[in-house]
C-alpha positions as CSV (number, residue, x, y, z in Angstrom):
1,M,45.3,18.8,-12.8
2,R,42.2,19.2,-11.0
3,T,39.1,16.8,-12.0
4,W,36.3,19.4,-11.9
5,P,37.3,20.9,-15.3
6,F,37.4,17.3,-16.8
7,F,33.8,16.8,-15.5
8,S,32.7,20.4,-16.5
9,Y,34.1,19.9,-20.1
10,F,32.2,16.6,-20.7
11,F,28.9,17.8,-19.3
12,T,29.1,20.6,-21.7
13,Y,30.3,18.4,-24.5
14,I,27.1,16.3,-24.1
15,L,24.9,19.2,-23.9
16,R,26.2,21.7,-26.6
17,A,28.8,20.3,-28.8
18,K,27.9,20.1,-32.5
19,T,28.5,16.5,-32.4
20,R,26.6,15.6,-29.1
21,Q,25.3,12.2,-29.0
22,R,21.5,12.3,-29.1
23,L,21.3,8.6,-28.1
24,L,23.0,9.3,-24.7
25,F,20.8,12.3,-24.2
26,I,17.7,10.2,-24.8
27,A,19.3,7.5,-22.4
28,V,19.8,10.2,-19.8
29,T,16.4,11.5,-20.4
30,G,15.0,7.8,-20.1
31,L,16.8,7.5,-16.8
32,F,15.2,10.6,-15.3
33,I,11.6,9.3,-16.4
34,S,12.4,6.1,-14.6
35,A,13.2,7.5,-11.5
36,F,10.4,10.0,-11.6
37,S,7.7,7.3,-12.6
38,L,8.9,4.8,-9.9
39,M,8.6,7.5,-7.3
40,V,5.1,8.5,-8.4
41,I,4.1,4.9,-8.9
42,Q,5.1,3.9,-5.4
43,G,3.5,7.0,-3.8
44,I,0.1,6.5,-5.3
45,M,0.1,2.8,-4.9
46,G,1.2,2.9,-1.3
47,G,-1.3,5.6,-0.8
48,L,-4.2,3.6,-2.2
49,Q,-3.2,0.3,-0.3
50,Q,-2.8,2.2,2.9
51,G,-6.3,3.8,2.3
52,L,-7.9,0.4,2.0
53,I,-6.1,-1.0,5.1
54,A,-7.2,2.1,7.0
55,R,-10.9,1.9,6.0
56,S,-11.0,-1.9,6.7
57,K,-9.4,-1.5,10.2
58,S,-11.9,1.4,11.0
59,V,-14.7,-1.3,10.7
60,H,-13.1,-4.7,11.6
61,G,-10.6,-3.4,14.1
62,S,-6.9,-3.6,14.7
63,Y,-7.2,-6.9,16.7
64,L,-10.0,-9.3,17.6
65,L,-10.3,-11.2,20.9
66,I,-12.3,-14.1,19.9
67,F,-13.8,-16.6,22.5
68,D,-14.3,-20.2,21.4
69,R,-17.9,-20.0,22.5
70,V,-20.5,-17.6,23.9
71,T,-19.4,-16.6,27.2
72,D,-21.5,-14.6,30.0
73,E,-18.7,-14.2,32.4
74,S,-17.9,-10.8,33.8
75,L,-15.0,-9.3,31.7
76,E,-14.9,-6.1,33.7
77,D,-11.2,-6.5,34.6
78,L,-10.3,-7.1,30.9
79,K,-12.3,-4.0,29.9
80,E,-10.7,-2.0,32.6
81,I,-7.3,-2.7,31.1
82,L,-8.4,-1.4,27.7
83,R,-10.0,1.7,29.2
84,K,-6.9,2.6,31.3
85,E,-4.8,2.4,28.1
86,A,-7.3,4.5,26.3
87,I,-8.0,1.9,23.7
88,P,-11.4,2.0,22.0
89,F,-13.1,-1.4,22.0
90,Y,-16.8,-2.7,21.9
91,S,-17.8,-6.3,22.7
92,E,-20.2,-8.2,20.6
93,L,-22.3,-11.4,19.7
94,E,-21.6,-12.3,16.3
95,V,-23.7,-14.8,14.2
96,E,-24.2,-15.6,10.5
97,V,-27.8,-15.2,9.4
98,M,-30.0,-15.1,6.7
99,L,-32.1,-11.9,5.8
100,K,-35.7,-12.3,4.2
101,H,-37.8,-9.4,3.2
102,R,-40.9,-10.3,1.0
103,N,-39.5,-12.9,-1.4
104,F,-35.9,-11.6,-1.2
105,V,-33.1,-13.5,0.8
106,A,-29.8,-12.8,1.4
107,P,-27.0,-14.2,3.6
108,A,-25.6,-11.6,6.3
109,K,-23.2,-11.5,9.3
110,L,-25.1,-10.0,12.3
111,H,-23.1,-8.1,14.9
112,G,-25.1,-7.5,18.2
113,I,-23.1,-4.8,19.8
114,D,-23.0,-3.9,23.5
115,L,-24.0,-0.3,23.5
116,T,-22.6,0.4,26.9
117,D,-19.2,0.2,25.4
118,E,-17.5,2.9,23.3
119,K,-19.2,2.7,19.8
120,P,-16.6,2.8,16.9
121,H,-16.7,6.1,15.1
122,F,-18.5,4.7,11.9
123,L,-21.7,3.7,14.2
124,V,-21.6,6.8,16.6
125,D,-24.5,8.7,14.8
126,K,-26.5,5.4,13.7
127,D,-30.0,4.6,15.2
128,F,-30.0,1.4,16.9
129,K,-33.9,1.2,17.5
130,G,-33.8,-1.4,14.8
131,L,-31.0,-2.9,12.3
132,V,-28.2,-1.0,11.1
133,M,-27.2,-2.4,7.4
134,G,-24.8,-2.1,4.7
135,S,-26.0,0.1,2.0
136,E,-25.6,-2.7,-0.8
137,L,-27.2,-5.2,1.5
138,T,-30.4,-3.1,1.7
139,S,-30.5,-2.8,-2.1
140,K,-30.2,-6.6,-2.6
141,I,-33.3,-7.5,-0.4
142,K,-35.1,-4.0,-1.5
143,L,-35.4,-2.6,1.9
144,Q,-36.3,0.9,2.9
145,F,-36.4,2.7,6.1
146,F,-38.8,1.2,8.8
147,D,-39.4,-2.0,6.4
148,E,-39.7,-5.1,8.5
149,V,-36.9,-7.7,7.8
150,Q,-36.9,-11.2,9.3
151,V,-33.5,-12.4,10.7
152,I,-33.1,-16.0,10.5
153,A,-30.4,-18.0,12.2
154,P,-30.2,-21.4,10.2
155,G,-27.9,-22.9,12.6
156,V,-30.3,-22.6,15.6
157,T,-33.7,-24.3,15.6
158,D,-36.8,-24.6,17.6
159,S,-38.0,-28.0,18.3
160,L,-41.6,-27.0,19.3
161,M,-42.5,-26.3,15.5
162,G,-40.6,-29.4,14.1
163,E,-37.1,-28.1,13.9
164,V,-37.8,-24.6,12.3
165,P,-34.9,-22.1,12.2
166,R,-35.2,-19.5,14.8
167,F,-36.0,-16.0,13.5
168,V,-36.9,-12.5,15.0
169,S,-38.4,-9.7,13.2
170,E,-36.9,-6.2,13.1
171,T,-36.9,-3.0,11.3
172,L,-34.4,-1.1,9.2
173,S,-33.5,2.1,11.3
174,D,-30.5,3.1,9.5
175,Y,-27.8,2.2,6.8
176,L,-24.2,2.3,6.6
177,Y,-21.9,3.0,3.7
178,T,-18.1,2.1,4.3
179,E,-16.7,2.0,0.8
180,L,-15.8,-1.6,1.6
181,S,-17.7,-4.0,-0.5
182,E,-17.2,-7.0,1.9
183,V,-18.9,-4.9,4.6
184,D,-21.6,-3.0,2.6
185,D,-22.8,-6.2,0.9
186,F,-22.8,-8.5,4.1
187,E,-22.8,-7.0,7.4
188,V,-25.5,-5.9,9.8
189,W,-25.3,-4.3,13.4
190,A,-27.8,-4.3,16.0
191,R,-28.4,-4.2,19.8
192,L,-26.7,-7.1,21.8
193,G,-29.9,-8.0,23.3
194,M,-31.5,-8.5,20.0
195,A,-28.8,-11.0,19.0
196,Q,-29.0,-12.8,22.4
197,N,-32.8,-13.1,22.1
198,L,-32.2,-14.8,18.6
199,L,-29.7,-17.2,19.7
200,R,-31.3,-17.5,23.2
201,Q,-27.8,-17.3,24.7
202,P,-26.6,-14.6,27.1
203,G,-23.2,-13.2,26.7
204,I,-20.8,-12.4,23.7
205,N,-18.2,-14.2,21.7
206,Q,-15.6,-11.5,20.8
207,I,-14.4,-8.0,21.6
208,R,-13.1,-5.7,18.8
209,L,-10.1,-3.4,19.7
210,Y,-9.4,-0.3,17.6
211,G,-6.3,1.8,17.0
212,E,-2.8,1.2,18.1
213,V,-2.2,-1.4,20.9
214,S,1.2,-1.5,22.6
215,P,3.0,-5.0,22.8
216,S,2.8,-5.0,26.6
217,V,-1.0,-4.7,26.5
218,L,-1.2,-7.5,23.8
219,K,0.8,-9.6,26.0
220,H,-1.5,-8.9,28.9
221,L,-4.5,-9.7,27.1
222,E,-3.2,-12.9,25.8
223,E,-2.2,-13.9,29.5
224,F,-5.5,-12.9,31.1
225,Q,-7.3,-15.8,32.3
226,T,-10.9,-16.4,31.2
227,E,-13.3,-19.2,31.8
228,V,-13.9,-19.8,28.2
229,P,-10.7,-20.3,25.8
230,K,-9.8,-17.2,23.9
231,R,-7.2,-16.1,21.2
232,L,-6.0,-12.8,20.0
233,M,-6.2,-12.1,16.2
234,S,-4.5,-9.1,14.5
235,W,-5.9,-7.7,11.4
236,E,-3.3,-8.9,9.4
237,K,-3.9,-12.5,10.5
238,M,-7.8,-12.1,10.0
239,N,-7.1,-10.7,6.4
240,G,-4.0,-12.8,5.4
241,A,-5.3,-13.3,1.8
242,L,-5.7,-9.5,1.4
243,V,-2.1,-8.6,2.8
244,W,-0.4,-11.3,0.5
245,S,-2.4,-9.9,-2.7
246,L,-1.2,-6.3,-1.7
247,N,2.5,-7.4,-1.3
248,L,2.2,-9.3,-4.6
249,E,0.8,-6.3,-6.2
250,T,3.9,-4.5,-5.2
251,K,6.3,-7.1,-6.1
252,V,4.7,-7.4,-9.6
253,M,4.7,-3.7,-10.1
254,L,8.4,-3.7,-9.3
255,F,9.3,-6.4,-11.5
256,L,7.5,-5.0,-14.4
257,F,9.1,-1.6,-13.8
258,I,12.4,-3.2,-13.8
259,S,11.7,-5.1,-17.0
260,M,10.8,-1.9,-18.8
261,S,13.9,-0.2,-17.4
262,L,16.1,-2.7,-19.1
263,L,15.3,-0.9,-22.6
264,V,16.5,2.4,-20.9
265,A,19.6,0.3,-20.0
266,I,20.3,-0.7,-23.7
267,A,20.0,2.8,-24.7
268,I,22.7,3.8,-22.0
269,T,25.0,1.1,-23.1
270,S,24.8,2.1,-26.7
271,G,25.0,5.7,-26.0
272,L,28.2,5.3,-23.9
273,L,29.8,3.1,-26.5
274,I,29.4,5.8,-29.1
275,F,30.3,8.8,-26.8
276,Y,33.4,7.0,-25.6
277,S,34.6,6.5,-29.1
278,K,34.0,10.2,-29.9
279,I,35.9,11.5,-27.0
280,R,39.2,9.4,-27.4
281,K,41.1,12.4,-29.0
282,D,39.8,14.6,-26.1
283,L,41.1,12.1,-23.5
284,M,44.3,11.9,-25.6
285,S,44.5,15.9,-25.2
286,F,44.2,15.7,-21.2
287,W,47.0,12.8,-21.5
288,I,49.3,15.0,-23.4
289,L,48.7,17.7,-21.0
290,G,50.1,15.7,-18.1
291,M,47.2,13.8,-16.6
292,S,47.9,10.1,-16.2
293,Q,46.0,7.4,-18.5
294,K,45.0,5.5,-15.3
295,K,43.4,8.5,-13.8
296,L,41.8,9.6,-17.2
297,V,40.1,6.1,-17.2
298,S,39.0,6.4,-13.7
299,L,37.7,9.7,-14.1
300,C,35.6,8.7,-17.2
301,F,33.8,5.9,-15.0
302,K,33.4,8.4,-12.1
303,F,31.9,11.0,-14.6
304,T,29.5,8.3,-15.8
305,L,28.5,7.6,-12.1
306,I,28.0,11.3,-11.5
307,L,25.9,11.8,-14.5
308,S,23.6,8.8,-13.5
309,G,23.4,9.7,-9.9
310,V,22.4,13.3,-10.6
311,T,19.9,12.4,-13.2
312,V,18.3,9.9,-10.8
313,L,18.3,12.4,-8.0
314,I,16.6,15.1,-10.1
315,G,14.1,12.4,-11.5
316,S,13.2,11.6,-7.8
317,I,12.9,15.2,-6.8
318,F,10.5,16.0,-9.5
319,G,8.4,12.9,-8.9
320,Y,8.0,14.0,-5.2
321,I,7.0,17.4,-6.2
322,A,4.5,15.7,-8.7
323,L,3.1,13.7,-5.6
324,K,2.7,16.5,-3.5
325,L,0.7,18.4,-6.4
326,L,-1.5,15.3,-6.9
327,E,-2.2,15.1,-3.1
328,T,-3.1,18.8,-3.3
329,F,-5.1,19.0,-6.5
330,G,-6.2,15.3,-7.1
331,H,-9.9,15.8,-6.0
332,K,-9.9,18.4,-9.0
333,I,-8.6,15.7,-11.3
334,M,-10.2,12.5,-10.3
335,P,-13.9,12.0,-11.5
336,D,-16.6,11.6,-8.7
337,I,-17.0,7.9,-9.4
338,F,-13.6,7.1,-7.8
339,V,-13.6,6.4,-4.1
340,E,-10.1,7.8,-3.6
341,R,-10.6,11.1,-5.3
342,Q,-7.7,12.8,-3.3
343,L,-5.3,10.4,-4.4
344,P,-3.8,9.7,-0.7
345,I,0.2,9.4,-1.0
346,Q,2.2,7.2,1.1
347,L,5.9,7.5,1.0
348,D,8.4,6.2,3.3
349,F,12.2,5.6,3.4
350,N,12.1,2.5,1.7
351,H,10.1,3.8,-1.2
352,I,12.5,6.8,-1.7
353,L,15.4,4.4,-1.4
354,T,13.7,2.1,-3.9
355,S,13.2,4.9,-6.5
356,L,16.7,5.9,-6.2
357,M,18.5,2.7,-6.1
358,I,16.8,0.7,-8.9
359,P,17.4,3.0,-11.7
360,F,20.9,3.9,-10.6
361,G,21.7,0.3,-9.9
362,I,20.6,-0.7,-13.6
363,S,22.5,2.3,-14.9
364,L,25.6,1.4,-12.9
365,I,25.6,-2.1,-14.3
366,F,25.2,-1.4,-18.0
367,S,27.4,1.6,-17.6
368,Y,30.3,-0.6,-16.2
369,F,29.9,-3.0,-19.3
370,S,30.4,0.1,-21.6
371,F,33.3,1.3,-19.5
372,A,35.0,-2.1,-19.5
373,H,34.7,-2.3,-23.3
374,F,36.3,1.2,-23.4
375,R,39.0,0.3,-21.2
376,K,39.8,-2.8,-23.1
377,E,39.9,-1.1,-26.6
378,N,42.1,1.7,-25.2
379,Q,45.0,0.3,-23.6
380,S,47.3,3.1,-24.7
381,F,46.9,6.5,-26.3
382,V,50.2,6.0,-28.3
383,S,48.3,4.2,-31.1
384,I,45.9,7.3,-31.4
385,V,48.8,9.9,-31.8
386,R,50.5,7.5,-34.5
387,T,47.4,7.5,-36.6
388,M,47.0,11.4,-36.3
389,G,50.6,11.7,-37.3
């Protein structure tokens, strides 16, 4: 006897029979929703996380070559390596300063950038006649265009006036909005000469690299000999706390989802126990027609696996379709106050595999418990025949 009529019969029994088990139907629906929601959650969360990382890398760079102190040596050979590999970069003199405008004071990080290098895209159209500031920082000290502001270096003093912190005065020529609070609240860009004048030191103390950098280039940069000791830092190392928190966010989300999925698993167990008890006489009919009891029990379990697998697959497919619709029409759904109005979607093979395996794995474990109980209670169909007689 072929197995397809067996599966077809019980699929029809679940959906159309007058005695169909609503609890099992609810369990299957819950399994569908589990796969659907896990796919959607992972896609949206992955997109938002990757969007945050991409915005941060576009400002801070993928790698940072840091010198232990300010160096004025010629680095043309090193820069030539980067130009040859078409890696965007710029050299800078970075220093922590205080900004003062009238009675308003705020801490800031000043980037004195070499304008002869390639500018990063977020600074391409900015006016460097004065200072380029983060938008929130200008609001803190009540600055408007062409207002004059004092840039104070607390760590550098002039002994001529009795150890007074060194400062220069500049005007606000442009501002920047990056959607990154740590940048908009704290960072300032200026010409390299202005920063060197403030510190009375020629040279730079770091080089920022943007985009993808091959391992061979990274190795070459690390082995490149310079007068001042240097170290190469990746974005992930510079932002270890953020990377750790994003990974923790993902793990907590999966843990909470698995915990909630256990409710669906309980419904699966209860529904299958009731379903198996209802179909014992039908199984006996197959047995009478010539199918072995061992094969019947095996097909029951395979039927459960197929039902769970098909449900999870359909739920994941619908989840993927929902993600594509959100990616296309998200800007019409999200209000203007949200940074990510288009809901960027990020799905990879691991996300898809997780969306399939977690609901199916939970269903498999609890279905096996129900199946084991059914097999234990129905060692022989002879007793069922006797009760009918």
